[in-house]
A tleap script that builds the chain and sets N, CA, C and O, in Angstrom:
source leaprc.protein.ff14SB
mol = sequence {
  NMET ALA ASP PHE THR LYS TYR LYS ILE LYS
  ASP TYR LYS PHE TRP SER VAL PHE ILE HIE
  GLU ASN GLN CYS TYR LEU GLY ARG CYS VAL
  VAL PHE CYS ASN ARG GLN ASP ALA SER ASP
  LEU THR ASP ALA THR PRO GLU GLU ASN LYS
  GLU LEU LEU LEU VAL LEU LYS LYS LEU LYS
  LYS ALA LEU VAL GLU SER PHE HIE PRO ASP
  TRP PHE ASN PHE ALA PHE SER GLY ASN GLU
  THR LYS HIE LEU HIE CYS HIE VAL ILE PRO
  ARG TYR GLU LYS PRO ARG GLU PHE GLU GLY
  ILE ILE PHE ARG ASP GLU ARG TYR GLY HIE
  ASN TYR ARG THR ASP HIE GLY PHE ILE LEU
  PRO PRO SER VAL PHE LYS GLU ILE LYS THR
  ARG ILE GLU LYS ALA CLEU
}
set mol.1.N position { 4.357 -2.611 -3.711 }
set mol.1.CA position { 3.007 -2.760 -2.636 }
set mol.1.C position { 3.057 -4.139 -2.678 }
set mol.1.O position { 3.747 -4.707 -3.525 }
set mol.2.N position { 2.274 -4.864 -1.697 }
set mol.2.CA position { 2.023 -6.364 -1.987 }
set mol.2.C position { 0.651 -6.676 -2.717 }
set mol.2.O position { -0.079 -5.727 -3.002 }
set mol.3.N position { 0.331 -7.773 -2.983 }
set mol.3.CA position { -0.752 -8.297 -3.998 }
set mol.3.C position { -2.044 -8.600 -2.664 }
set mol.3.O position { -2.200 -9.281 -1.650 }
set mol.4.N position { -2.513 -7.933 -3.211 }
set mol.4.CA position { -4.453 -8.006 -2.405 }
set mol.4.C position { -4.726 -8.198 -2.909 }
set mol.4.O position { -5.888 -8.105 -2.515 }
set mol.5.N position { -4.815 -8.629 -4.103 }
set mol.5.CA position { -6.259 -8.903 -4.889 }
set mol.5.C position { -7.235 -9.867 -4.399 }
set mol.5.O position { -8.406 -9.690 -4.737 }
set mol.6.N position { -6.756 -11.488 -3.185 }
set mol.6.CA position { -7.620 -11.790 -2.924 }
set mol.6.C position { -8.930 -10.978 -2.426 }
set mol.6.O position { -10.114 -11.130 -2.726 }
set mol.7.N position { -8.293 -10.061 -1.558 }
set mol.7.CA position { -9.428 -8.986 -0.830 }
set mol.7.C position { -9.796 -8.040 -1.088 }
set mol.7.O position { -10.075 -7.129 -0.309 }
set mol.8.N position { -9.911 -8.046 -2.673 }
set mol.8.CA position { -10.298 -7.459 -3.372 }
set mol.8.C position { -12.360 -7.764 -3.488 }
set mol.8.O position { -12.891 -8.803 -3.882 }
set mol.9.N position { -12.994 -6.642 -3.062 }
set mol.9.CA position { -14.375 -6.748 -2.893 }
set mol.9.C position { -15.325 -5.902 -4.301 }
set mol.9.O position { -16.456 -6.222 -4.666 }
set mol.10.N position { -14.532 -4.869 -4.844 }
set mol.10.CA position { -14.889 -4.351 -5.918 }
set mol.10.C position { -14.027 -2.607 -6.275 }
set mol.10.O position { -13.424 -1.792 -5.578 }
set mol.11.N position { -14.405 -2.699 -7.688 }
set mol.11.CA position { -13.460 -1.606 -8.331 }
set mol.11.C position { -14.209 -0.683 -8.785 }
set mol.11.O position { -15.329 -1.105 -9.072 }
set mol.12.N position { -14.013 0.684 -9.015 }
set mol.12.CA position { -14.817 1.703 -9.184 }
set mol.12.C position { -13.370 2.786 -10.628 }
set mol.12.O position { -12.259 2.568 -11.110 }
set mol.13.N position { -14.099 3.528 -10.670 }
set mol.13.CA position { -12.935 4.031 -11.490 }
set mol.13.C position { -11.386 4.354 -10.755 }
set mol.13.O position { -10.253 4.009 -11.091 }
set mol.14.N position { -11.656 4.792 -10.141 }
set mol.14.CA position { -10.614 5.947 -8.990 }
set mol.14.C position { -10.503 4.963 -8.200 }
set mol.14.O position { -9.290 4.775 -8.098 }
set mol.15.N position { -11.077 4.183 -7.546 }
set mol.15.CA position { -11.041 3.641 -6.457 }
set mol.15.C position { -11.355 2.192 -6.261 }
set mol.15.O position { -12.096 1.712 -7.118 }
set mol.16.N position { -10.938 1.389 -5.297 }
set mol.16.CA position { -10.661 0.324 -5.014 }
set mol.16.C position { -11.373 -0.566 -3.615 }
set mol.16.O position { -10.578 -0.560 -2.674 }
set mol.17.N position { -12.260 -1.070 -3.403 }
set mol.17.CA position { -12.649 -1.493 -1.624 }
set mol.17.C position { -12.015 -3.265 -1.465 }
set mol.17.O position { -12.399 -4.301 -2.007 }
set mol.18.N position { -11.102 -3.039 -0.648 }
set mol.18.CA position { -10.876 -4.265 -0.504 }
set mol.18.C position { -11.133 -4.176 1.244 }
set mol.18.O position { -11.240 -3.158 1.928 }
set mol.19.N position { -11.201 -5.978 1.784 }
set mol.19.CA position { -11.443 -6.383 3.103 }
set mol.19.C position { -9.945 -6.228 3.676 }
set mol.19.O position { -8.894 -6.353 3.047 }
set mol.20.N position { -10.151 -5.888 5.198 }
set mol.20.CA position { -8.541 -6.049 5.567 }
set mol.20.C position { -8.714 -7.572 6.287 }
set mol.20.O position { -9.394 -8.354 6.950 }
set mol.21.N position { -7.288 -7.225 5.438 }
set mol.21.CA position { -6.883 -8.977 6.548 }
set mol.21.C position { -6.970 -9.349 7.751 }
set mol.21.O position { -6.667 -10.514 8.006 }
set mol.22.N position { -7.483 -8.310 8.997 }
set mol.22.CA position { -7.683 -8.236 9.872 }
set mol.22.C position { -9.015 -8.352 10.016 }
set mol.22.O position { -9.556 -7.767 9.078 }
set mol.23.N position { -9.801 -8.834 10.752 }
set mol.23.CA position { -10.993 -8.180 10.955 }
set mol.23.C position { -11.547 -8.559 12.435 }
set mol.23.O position { -12.644 -9.013 12.760 }
set mol.24.N position { -10.546 -8.256 13.129 }
set mol.24.CA position { -10.877 -7.835 14.628 }
set mol.24.C position { -12.147 -6.533 14.648 }
set mol.24.O position { -13.170 -6.586 15.330 }
set mol.25.N position { -11.803 -5.528 13.824 }
set mol.25.CA position { -13.379 -4.982 13.433 }
set mol.25.C position { -13.713 -5.783 12.773 }
set mol.25.O position { -12.992 -6.509 12.088 }
set mol.26.N position { -15.310 -5.802 12.889 }
set mol.26.CA position { -16.177 -7.073 12.173 }
set mol.26.C position { -16.262 -6.010 10.784 }
set mol.26.O position { -16.696 -4.866 10.919 }
set mol.27.N position { -15.871 -6.449 9.666 }
set mol.27.CA position { -15.975 -5.432 8.280 }
set mol.27.C position { -15.457 -4.289 8.418 }
set mol.27.O position { -15.965 -3.168 8.447 }
set mol.28.N position { -14.247 -4.699 8.514 }
set mol.28.CA position { -13.277 -3.593 8.413 }
set mol.28.C position { -12.717 -3.311 6.769 }
set mol.28.O position { -12.141 -4.237 6.198 }
set mol.29.N position { -12.783 -2.882 6.537 }
set mol.29.CA position { -12.072 -2.500 5.092 }
set mol.29.C position { -10.895 -1.392 4.563 }
set mol.29.O position { -10.389 -0.615 5.372 }
set mol.30.N position { -10.531 -1.394 3.213 }
set mol.30.CA position { -9.498 -0.429 3.362 }
set mol.30.C position { -9.649 -0.168 1.493 }
set mol.30.O position { -9.488 -0.957 0.562 }
set mol.31.N position { -9.994 1.176 1.522 }
set mol.31.CA position { -10.054 1.896 -0.156 }
set mol.31.C position { -8.737 2.288 -0.307 }
set mol.31.O position { -7.911 2.887 0.381 }
set mol.32.N position { -8.784 1.638 -1.710 }
set mol.32.CA position { -6.968 1.901 -2.453 }
set mol.32.C position { -7.512 3.440 -3.327 }
set mol.32.O position { -8.680 3.797 -3.486 }
set mol.33.N position { -6.389 4.077 -3.746 }
set mol.33.CA position { -6.643 5.022 -4.786 }
set mol.33.C position { -5.987 3.878 -5.794 }
set mol.33.O position { -4.976 3.228 -5.530 }
set mol.34.N position { -6.890 3.758 -7.180 }
set mol.34.CA position { -6.416 3.076 -8.369 }
set mol.34.C position { -4.795 3.548 -8.914 }
set mol.34.O position { -3.914 2.827 -9.384 }
set mol.35.N position { -4.789 5.141 -8.633 }
set mol.35.CA position { -4.162 6.177 -9.698 }
set mol.35.C position { -2.286 5.532 -8.500 }
set mol.35.O position { -2.051 5.624 -7.295 }
set mol.36.N position { -1.550 5.033 -9.521 }
set mol.36.CA position { -0.093 4.700 -8.587 }
set mol.36.C position { 0.435 5.583 -8.231 }
set mol.36.O position { 0.828 5.200 -7.129 }
set mol.37.N position { 0.858 6.829 -8.382 }
set mol.37.CA position { 1.709 7.881 -7.705 }
set mol.37.C position { 1.029 8.928 -7.011 }
set mol.37.O position { 1.481 10.063 -6.862 }
set mol.38.N position { -0.792 8.241 -6.315 }
set mol.38.CA position { -1.526 9.161 -5.780 }
set mol.38.C position { -0.502 8.817 -4.080 }
set mol.38.O position { -0.575 7.621 -3.797 }
set mol.39.N position { 0.219 9.521 -3.194 }
set mol.39.CA position { 0.432 9.419 -2.264 }
set mol.39.C position { -0.244 9.450 -0.866 }
set mol.39.O position { -0.106 8.564 -0.022 }
set mol.40.N position { -0.980 10.558 -0.723 }
set mol.40.CA position { -1.773 11.062 0.118 }
set mol.40.C position { -3.420 11.598 -0.344 }
set mol.40.O position { -4.044 11.439 -1.393 }
set mol.41.N position { -3.649 12.044 0.487 }
set mol.41.CA position { -5.056 12.960 0.539 }
set mol.41.C position { -4.860 14.169 -0.463 }
set mol.41.O position { -5.690 14.361 -1.352 }
set mol.42.N position { -3.840 14.917 -0.321 }
set mol.42.CA position { -3.983 16.124 -0.787 }
set mol.42.C position { -3.153 15.521 -2.542 }
set mol.42.O position { -3.079 16.296 -3.495 }
set mol.43.N position { -2.836 14.630 -2.579 }
set mol.43.CA position { -2.417 14.024 -3.934 }
set mol.43.C position { -3.674 14.012 -4.949 }
set mol.43.O position { -3.460 14.309 -6.124 }
set mol.44.N position { -5.276 13.600 -4.432 }
set mol.44.CA position { -6.362 13.286 -4.922 }
set mol.44.C position { -6.670 14.640 -5.645 }
set mol.44.O position { -6.453 15.791 -5.265 }
set mol.45.N position { -7.437 14.004 -7.200 }
set mol.45.CA position { -7.494 14.962 -7.877 }
set mol.45.C position { -8.879 15.579 -7.437 }
set mol.45.O position { -9.201 15.264 -6.291 }
set mol.46.N position { -9.856 16.478 -8.186 }
set mol.46.CA position { -11.091 16.783 -7.846 }
set mol.46.C position { -12.315 15.724 -8.297 }
set mol.46.O position { -13.455 15.909 -7.869 }
set mol.47.N position { -11.942 14.390 -9.362 }
set mol.47.CA position { -12.626 13.723 -9.639 }
set mol.47.C position { -12.089 12.649 -8.568 }
set mol.47.O position { -13.037 12.221 -7.910 }
set mol.48.N position { -11.109 12.200 -8.270 }
set mol.48.CA position { -10.972 11.250 -7.730 }
set mol.48.C position { -11.484 11.535 -5.921 }
set mol.48.O position { -11.675 10.578 -5.171 }
set mol.49.N position { -11.602 12.639 -5.574 }
set mol.49.CA position { -12.301 13.103 -4.436 }
set mol.49.C position { -13.765 12.823 -4.136 }
set mol.49.O position { -14.359 12.289 -3.199 }
set mol.50.N position { -14.318 13.692 -5.919 }
set mol.50.CA position { -15.725 13.263 -5.673 }
set mol.50.C position { -16.005 11.579 -5.556 }
set mol.50.O position { -16.980 11.219 -4.896 }
set mol.51.N position { -15.223 10.658 -6.141 }
set mol.51.CA position { -15.772 9.454 -6.304 }
set mol.51.C position { -15.701 8.847 -5.076 }
set mol.51.O position { -16.655 8.183 -4.671 }
set mol.52.N position { -14.582 8.998 -4.352 }
set mol.52.CA position { -14.295 9.098 -3.235 }
set mol.52.C position { -15.483 8.948 -2.085 }
set mol.52.O position { -16.042 8.052 -1.454 }
set mol.53.N position { -15.504 9.896 -2.170 }
set mol.53.CA position { -16.945 10.227 -0.877 }
set mol.53.C position { -18.048 9.900 -1.463 }
set mol.53.O position { -19.026 10.429 -0.935 }
set mol.54.N position { -18.354 9.011 -2.649 }
set mol.54.CA position { -19.476 8.401 -3.227 }
set mol.54.C position { -19.200 7.035 -2.444 }
set mol.54.O position { -19.813 6.578 -1.480 }
set mol.55.N position { -17.944 6.439 -3.232 }
set mol.55.CA position { -17.234 5.323 -2.654 }
set mol.55.C position { -17.928 5.188 -1.056 }
set mol.55.O position { -19.098 4.911 -0.794 }
set mol.56.N position { -17.114 5.399 -0.360 }
set mol.56.CA position { -17.509 5.789 1.302 }
set mol.56.C position { -18.455 5.772 1.941 }
set mol.56.O position { -18.464 5.288 3.073 }
set mol.57.N position { -20.059 6.588 1.057 }
set mol.57.CA position { -20.868 6.233 1.209 }
set mol.57.C position { -21.623 5.455 1.105 }
set mol.57.O position { -22.560 5.059 1.798 }
set mol.58.N position { -21.104 5.133 -0.064 }
set mol.58.CA position { -21.640 3.250 -0.447 }
set mol.58.C position { -21.202 2.311 0.470 }
set mol.58.O position { -21.975 1.445 0.879 }
set mol.59.N position { -19.547 2.411 1.003 }
set mol.59.CA position { -19.526 1.286 1.565 }
set mol.59.C position { -20.319 1.287 3.190 }
set mol.59.O position { -20.825 0.297 3.718 }
set mol.60.N position { -20.247 2.773 3.811 }
set mol.60.CA position { -20.542 2.826 4.878 }
set mol.60.C position { -22.082 2.221 4.937 }
set mol.60.O position { -22.340 1.648 5.996 }
set mol.61.N position { -23.152 2.264 3.946 }
set mol.61.CA position { -24.139 1.838 3.934 }
set mol.61.C position { -24.401 0.448 3.625 }
set mol.61.O position { -25.372 -0.114 4.133 }
set mol.62.N position { -23.490 -0.251 2.706 }
set mol.62.CA position { -22.862 -1.938 2.715 }
set mol.62.C position { -22.797 -2.308 4.258 }
set mol.62.O position { -23.400 -3.222 4.820 }
set mol.63.N position { -22.159 -1.632 4.662 }
set mol.63.CA position { -21.724 -2.403 6.368 }
set mol.63.C position { -22.693 -2.384 7.285 }
set mol.63.O position { -22.750 -3.257 8.151 }
set mol.64.N position { -23.833 -1.088 7.181 }
set mol.64.CA position { -24.543 -0.841 8.202 }
set mol.64.C position { -25.866 -1.861 8.314 }
set mol.64.O position { -26.468 -2.254 9.314 }
set mol.65.N position { -26.151 -2.224 6.431 }
set mol.65.CA position { -26.851 -2.874 6.312 }
set mol.65.C position { -25.885 -4.456 6.568 }
set mol.65.O position { -26.756 -5.303 6.771 }
set mol.66.N position { -24.656 -5.065 6.627 }
set mol.66.CA position { -24.646 -6.240 6.958 }
set mol.66.C position { -24.291 -6.505 8.469 }
set mol.66.O position { -24.302 -7.625 8.981 }
set mol.67.N position { -24.036 -5.560 8.991 }
set mol.67.CA position { -23.026 -5.797 10.185 }
set mol.67.C position { -23.653 -4.654 11.592 }
set mol.67.O position { -23.386 -4.931 12.761 }
set mol.68.N position { -24.588 -3.248 11.172 }
set mol.68.CA position { -25.314 -2.685 12.034 }
set mol.68.C position { -24.085 -2.002 13.129 }
set mol.68.O position { -24.328 -2.060 14.334 }
set mol.69.N position { -22.646 -1.299 12.613 }
set mol.69.CA position { -21.945 -1.044 13.609 }
set mol.69.C position { -22.902 0.411 14.200 }
set mol.69.O position { -23.936 0.910 13.757 }
set mol.70.N position { -22.119 0.746 15.254 }
set mol.70.CA position { -22.643 1.764 15.900 }
set mol.70.C position { -21.887 3.183 15.364 }
set mol.70.O position { -22.415 4.199 15.816 }
set mol.71.N position { -20.931 3.365 14.625 }
set mol.71.CA position { -20.055 4.385 14.670 }
set mol.71.C position { -18.649 3.802 13.772 }
set mol.71.O position { -17.890 2.881 14.072 }
set mol.72.N position { -18.635 4.527 12.814 }
set mol.72.CA position { -17.065 4.640 11.615 }
set mol.72.C position { -16.046 5.403 12.472 }
set mol.72.O position { -16.309 6.247 13.329 }
set mol.73.N position { -14.477 4.831 11.981 }
set mol.73.CA position { -13.552 5.515 12.182 }
set mol.73.C position { -13.076 5.502 10.634 }
set mol.73.O position { -13.152 4.490 9.938 }
set mol.74.N position { -12.523 6.874 10.132 }
set mol.74.CA position { -12.029 6.529 8.994 }
set mol.74.C position { -10.614 7.647 8.667 }
set mol.74.O position { -10.686 8.873 8.592 }
set mol.75.N position { -9.524 6.901 8.531 }
set mol.75.CA position { -8.405 6.524 9.007 }
set mol.75.C position { -7.237 7.067 7.359 }
set mol.75.O position { -7.400 6.474 6.293 }
set mol.76.N position { -6.519 7.843 7.457 }
set mol.76.CA position { -5.800 8.050 5.891 }
set mol.76.C position { -4.545 8.321 6.476 }
set mol.76.O position { -4.042 9.434 6.319 }
set mol.77.N position { -3.820 7.199 7.314 }
set mol.77.CA position { -2.618 7.289 7.958 }
set mol.77.C position { -1.527 7.206 6.882 }
set mol.77.O position { -0.870 8.243 6.796 }
set mol.78.N position { -1.217 6.337 6.139 }
set mol.78.CA position { -0.308 5.997 5.701 }
set mol.78.C position { 0.942 5.772 5.982 }
set mol.78.O position { 1.842 6.044 5.187 }
set mol.79.N position { 1.131 5.274 7.089 }
set mol.79.CA position { 2.650 4.828 7.897 }
set mol.79.C position { 3.152 4.018 7.723 }
set mol.79.O position { 4.367 3.967 7.910 }
set mol.80.N position { 2.245 2.724 7.160 }
set mol.80.CA position { 2.900 1.642 6.609 }
set mol.80.C position { 3.100 1.690 4.819 }
set mol.80.O position { 4.032 1.414 4.063 }
set mol.81.N position { 2.155 2.028 4.695 }
set mol.81.CA position { 1.610 1.708 2.853 }
set mol.81.C position { 1.616 3.206 2.441 }
set mol.81.O position { 0.650 3.964 2.523 }
set mol.82.N position { 3.148 3.583 1.878 }
set mol.82.CA position { 3.045 5.484 1.280 }
set mol.82.C position { 2.203 4.841 0.214 }
set mol.82.O position { 2.764 4.339 -0.760 }
set mol.83.N position { 0.827 4.822 0.336 }
set mol.83.CA position { 0.216 5.052 -0.859 }
set mol.83.C position { -1.428 5.125 -0.248 }
set mol.83.O position { -1.941 4.597 0.738 }
set mol.84.N position { -2.203 6.393 -1.743 }
set mol.84.CA position { -3.303 6.867 -0.958 }
set mol.84.C position { -4.663 5.584 -0.509 }
set mol.84.O position { -5.318 5.025 -1.389 }
set mol.85.N position { -4.835 5.359 0.745 }
set mol.85.CA position { -6.120 4.635 0.769 }
set mol.85.C position { -6.740 5.173 2.241 }
set mol.85.O position { -6.326 6.207 2.765 }
set mol.86.N position { -7.640 4.450 2.751 }
set mol.86.CA position { -8.361 5.207 3.747 }
set mol.86.C position { -8.900 3.619 4.341 }
set mol.86.O position { -9.386 2.716 3.660 }
set mol.87.N position { -8.695 3.623 5.492 }
set mol.87.CA position { -8.978 2.715 6.500 }
set mol.87.C position { -10.601 2.760 7.249 }
set mol.87.O position { -10.891 3.226 8.351 }
set mol.88.N position { -11.446 2.149 6.302 }
set mol.88.CA position { -12.542 2.106 7.135 }
set mol.88.C position { -13.114 1.103 7.984 }
set mol.88.O position { -13.507 -0.021 7.673 }
set mol.89.N position { -13.101 1.949 9.655 }
set mol.89.CA position { -13.311 0.857 11.002 }
set mol.89.C position { -14.715 1.026 11.121 }
set mol.89.O position { -15.119 2.188 11.174 }
set mol.90.N position { -15.578 0.059 11.175 }
set mol.90.CA position { -16.813 -0.159 12.095 }
set mol.90.C position { -16.733 -0.064 13.338 }
set mol.90.O position { -16.072 -0.933 13.907 }
set mol.91.N position { -17.108 0.568 13.820 }
set mol.91.CA position { -17.317 0.166 15.617 }
set mol.91.C position { -18.152 -0.288 16.233 }
set mol.91.O position { -19.265 -0.014 15.784 }
set mol.92.N position { -18.146 -0.946 17.185 }
set mol.92.CA position { -19.202 -1.441 17.886 }
set mol.92.C position { -19.066 -1.098 19.492 }
set mol.92.O position { -18.176 -1.666 20.125 }
set mol.93.N position { -19.874 -0.245 20.098 }
set mol.93.CA position { -20.763 -0.358 21.111 }
set mol.93.C position { -20.486 -1.683 22.070 }
set mol.93.O position { -19.718 -1.658 23.032 }
set mol.94.N position { -21.005 -2.479 21.778 }
set mol.94.CA position { -21.644 -4.134 22.214 }
set mol.94.C position { -21.063 -4.751 21.126 }
set mol.94.O position { -21.039 -4.487 19.924 }
set mol.95.N position { -20.288 -6.223 22.269 }
set mol.95.CA position { -20.306 -7.369 21.107 }
set mol.95.C position { -21.344 -7.782 20.048 }
set mol.95.O position { -22.529 -7.927 20.347 }
set mol.96.N position { -20.812 -7.989 18.649 }
set mol.96.CA position { -21.398 -8.328 17.574 }
set mol.96.C position { -21.209 -10.229 17.301 }
set mol.96.O position { -20.155 -10.694 16.867 }
set mol.97.N position { -22.361 -11.060 17.634 }
set mol.97.CA position { -21.966 -12.015 16.835 }
set mol.97.C position { -22.117 -12.091 15.573 }
set mol.97.O position { -23.060 -11.500 15.048 }
set mol.98.N position { -21.132 -12.908 14.748 }
set mol.98.CA position { -21.071 -13.456 12.723 }
set mol.98.C position { -20.535 -14.479 12.936 }
set mol.98.O position { -19.376 -14.637 13.319 }
set mol.99.N position { -21.565 -15.512 12.640 }
set mol.99.CA position { -21.291 -17.210 12.297 }
set mol.99.C position { -20.413 -17.466 13.042 }
set mol.99.O position { -19.287 -17.868 12.750 }
set mol.100.N position { -21.048 -17.160 14.531 }
set mol.100.CA position { -20.491 -18.337 15.878 }
set mol.100.C position { -19.306 -17.259 16.523 }
set mol.100.O position { -18.835 -17.438 17.646 }
set mol.101.N position { -18.979 -16.332 15.803 }
set mol.101.CA position { -17.720 -15.727 16.637 }
set mol.101.C position { -18.457 -14.664 17.144 }
set mol.101.O position { -19.594 -14.409 16.747 }
set mol.102.N position { -17.821 -13.973 18.076 }
set mol.102.CA position { -17.798 -13.038 18.921 }
set mol.102.C position { -16.713 -11.819 18.564 }
set mol.102.O position { -15.496 -11.876 18.740 }
set mol.103.N position { -17.479 -10.697 18.013 }
set mol.103.CA position { -16.487 -9.208 17.622 }
set mol.103.C position { -16.619 -8.360 19.114 }
set mol.103.O position { -17.613 -7.657 19.296 }
set mol.104.N position { -15.682 -8.458 20.042 }
set mol.104.CA position { -15.706 -7.057 20.865 }
set mol.104.C position { -14.632 -6.197 20.325 }
set mol.104.O position { -13.470 -6.395 19.971 }
set mol.105.N position { -15.702 -4.804 20.403 }
set mol.105.CA position { -14.653 -3.916 20.368 }
set mol.105.C position { -14.403 -2.969 21.442 }
set mol.105.O position { -14.948 -1.926 21.799 }
set mol.106.N position { -13.213 -3.789 21.927 }
set mol.106.CA position { -12.853 -3.052 23.338 }
set mol.106.C position { -12.466 -1.573 23.475 }
set mol.106.O position { -12.748 -0.977 24.515 }
set mol.107.N position { -12.053 -1.172 22.816 }
set mol.107.CA position { -11.974 0.600 22.197 }
set mol.107.C position { -12.719 1.335 21.874 }
set mol.107.O position { -12.360 2.354 21.283 }
set mol.108.N position { -14.224 1.036 22.192 }
set mol.108.CA position { -15.262 1.300 21.446 }
set mol.108.C position { -15.095 3.025 22.119 }
set mol.108.O position { -14.991 3.029 23.346 }
set mol.109.N position { -15.061 4.502 21.412 }
set mol.109.CA position { -14.783 5.187 22.090 }
set mol.109.C position { -13.937 6.127 22.224 }
set mol.109.O position { -13.892 7.306 22.574 }
set mol.110.N position { -12.994 4.960 21.702 }
set mol.110.CA position { -11.099 5.758 21.535 }
set mol.110.C position { -10.993 5.081 19.862 }
set mol.110.O position { -11.637 4.583 18.938 }
set mol.111.N position { -9.766 5.475 20.286 }
set mol.111.CA position { -8.862 5.190 18.951 }
set mol.111.C position { -8.854 3.766 18.823 }
set mol.111.O position { -8.915 3.048 19.821 }
set mol.112.N position { -8.775 3.251 17.509 }
set mol.112.CA position { -8.741 2.106 17.620 }
set mol.112.C position { -7.432 1.864 17.368 }
set mol.112.O position { -6.596 2.716 17.066 }
set mol.113.N position { -7.205 0.353 17.531 }
set mol.113.CA position { -6.273 -0.478 17.494 }
set mol.113.C position { -6.284 -1.747 17.531 }
set mol.113.O position { -6.836 -2.413 18.407 }
set mol.114.N position { -5.337 -2.416 16.054 }
set mol.114.CA position { -5.632 -3.228 15.233 }
set mol.114.C position { -4.971 -4.749 16.533 }
set mol.114.O position { -3.800 -4.716 16.912 }
set mol.115.N position { -5.839 -5.785 16.967 }
set mol.115.CA position { -5.317 -6.603 17.524 }
set mol.115.C position { -4.817 -7.892 16.196 }
set mol.115.O position { -5.402 -8.600 15.377 }
set mol.116.N position { -3.326 -7.613 16.652 }
set mol.116.CA position { -2.855 -8.803 15.392 }
set mol.116.C position { -2.558 -10.061 15.771 }
set mol.116.O position { -1.801 -10.822 15.167 }
set mol.117.N position { -3.294 -10.343 17.011 }
set mol.117.CA position { -3.499 -11.997 17.223 }
set mol.117.C position { -4.729 -12.304 17.202 }
set mol.117.O position { -5.001 -13.447 17.572 }
set mol.118.N position { -5.699 -11.527 16.831 }
set mol.118.CA position { -6.895 -11.944 16.240 }
set mol.118.C position { -6.716 -12.529 14.991 }
set mol.118.O position { -5.938 -11.976 14.213 }
set mol.119.N position { -7.534 -13.973 14.513 }
set mol.119.CA position { -7.365 -14.937 14.077 }
set mol.119.C position { -8.825 -15.849 13.695 }
set mol.119.O position { -9.494 -16.599 14.405 }
set mol.120.N position { -8.959 -15.500 12.511 }
set mol.120.CA position { -10.980 -15.938 12.606 }
set mol.120.C position { -10.385 -17.203 11.400 }
set mol.120.O position { -9.317 -17.508 10.869 }
set mol.121.N position { -11.520 -17.566 11.392 }
set mol.121.CA position { -11.520 -19.266 10.309 }
set mol.121.C position { -11.943 -18.333 9.165 }
set mol.121.O position { -12.671 -17.344 9.090 }
set mol.122.N position { -10.884 -19.339 7.944 }
set mol.122.CA position { -10.594 -18.773 6.696 }
set mol.122.C position { -12.413 -18.428 6.301 }
set mol.122.O position { -12.787 -17.265 6.145 }
set mol.123.N position { -13.299 -19.510 6.193 }
set mol.123.CA position { -14.840 -19.757 6.205 }
set mol.123.C position { -15.532 -18.315 6.787 }
set mol.123.O position { -16.521 -17.743 6.330 }
set mol.124.N position { -14.727 -17.932 7.891 }
set mol.124.CA position { -15.724 -16.956 8.495 }
set mol.124.C position { -15.162 -15.490 7.986 }
set mol.124.O position { -15.836 -14.462 8.050 }
set mol.125.N position { -13.906 -15.556 7.503 }
set mol.125.CA position { -13.376 -14.514 6.948 }
set mol.125.C position { -13.853 -14.043 5.217 }
set mol.125.O position { -13.780 -12.973 4.612 }
set mol.126.N position { -14.324 -15.338 4.853 }
set mol.126.CA position { -14.710 -15.375 3.472 }
set mol.126.C position { -16.090 -14.996 3.539 }
set mol.126.O position { -16.427 -14.187 2.674 }
set mol.127.N position { -16.872 -15.326 4.247 }
set mol.127.CA position { -18.646 -14.874 4.405 }
set mol.127.C position { -18.947 -13.723 4.867 }
set mol.127.O position { -19.968 -13.083 4.618 }
set mol.128.N position { -17.306 -13.169 6.148 }
set mol.128.CA position { -17.632 -11.951 5.948 }
set mol.128.C position { -17.459 -10.823 4.782 }
set mol.128.O position { -18.275 -9.902 4.837 }
set mol.129.N position { -16.341 -10.779 3.568 }
set mol.129.CA position { -15.996 -10.496 2.273 }
set mol.129.C position { -17.344 -10.568 1.197 }
set mol.129.O position { -17.440 -9.891 0.173 }
set mol.130.N position { -18.226 -11.437 1.630 }
set mol.130.CA position { -19.228 -12.049 0.399 }
set mol.130.C position { -20.278 -11.106 0.680 }
set mol.130.O position { -20.870 -10.353 -0.094 }
set mol.131.N position { -20.466 -11.354 2.512 }
set mol.131.CA position { -21.662 -10.353 3.287 }
set mol.131.C position { -21.568 -8.981 2.551 }
set mol.131.O position { -22.619 -8.420 2.239 }
set mol.132.N position { -20.029 -8.252 2.176 }
set mol.132.CA position { -20.262 -6.719 2.115 }
set mol.132.C position { -20.142 -7.124 0.552 }
set mol.132.O position { -21.036 -6.470 0.016 }
set mol.133.N position { -19.634 -7.703 -0.209 }
set mol.133.CA position { -19.931 -8.251 -1.860 }
set mol.133.C position { -21.127 -7.593 -1.874 }
set mol.133.O position { -21.386 -6.405 -2.062 }
set mol.134.N position { -21.846 -8.581 -1.637 }
set mol.134.CA position { -23.201 -8.220 -1.847 }
set mol.134.C position { -24.530 -7.229 -1.433 }
set mol.134.O position { -25.709 -7.289 -1.782 }
set mol.135.N position { -23.715 -6.179 -0.420 }
set mol.135.CA position { -24.244 -5.342 -0.151 }
set mol.135.C position { -23.866 -4.388 -1.090 }
set mol.135.O position { -24.771 -3.616 -1.405 }
set mol.136.N position { -22.879 -4.233 -1.581 }
set mol.136.CA position { -22.255 -3.142 -2.179 }
set mol.136.C position { -23.020 -3.261 -3.267 }
set mol.136.O position { -22.882 -2.478 -4.207 }
savepdb mol mol.pdb
quit
């Protein structure tokens, strides 16, 4: 697994929250299971499941406070990274401005799709991460 420590926002007992390196969806995060041998959601223990719901609720609240999304997608795909994790994708009906950047969710109301060409200045990326850390 790649080293994502520079993206880490917060650790919990069973889970860790990371900002996604591609912020085409403002505030997009990933919640990884800390247990190395957890492959998918069906591998989660009752204790991990209980904490996961708590972490997702806290993260959602932090993202609402920080960026005011209109909806959320939670995806446990595991297509590229074969380890238990959840993508938390805030969705926006209308464009959002943050630090002078306009974020547009062109697929609102439909499945999300990462815009691999979306590039953000490092200072704005850092400010998004800081905002989530403070709210979480």
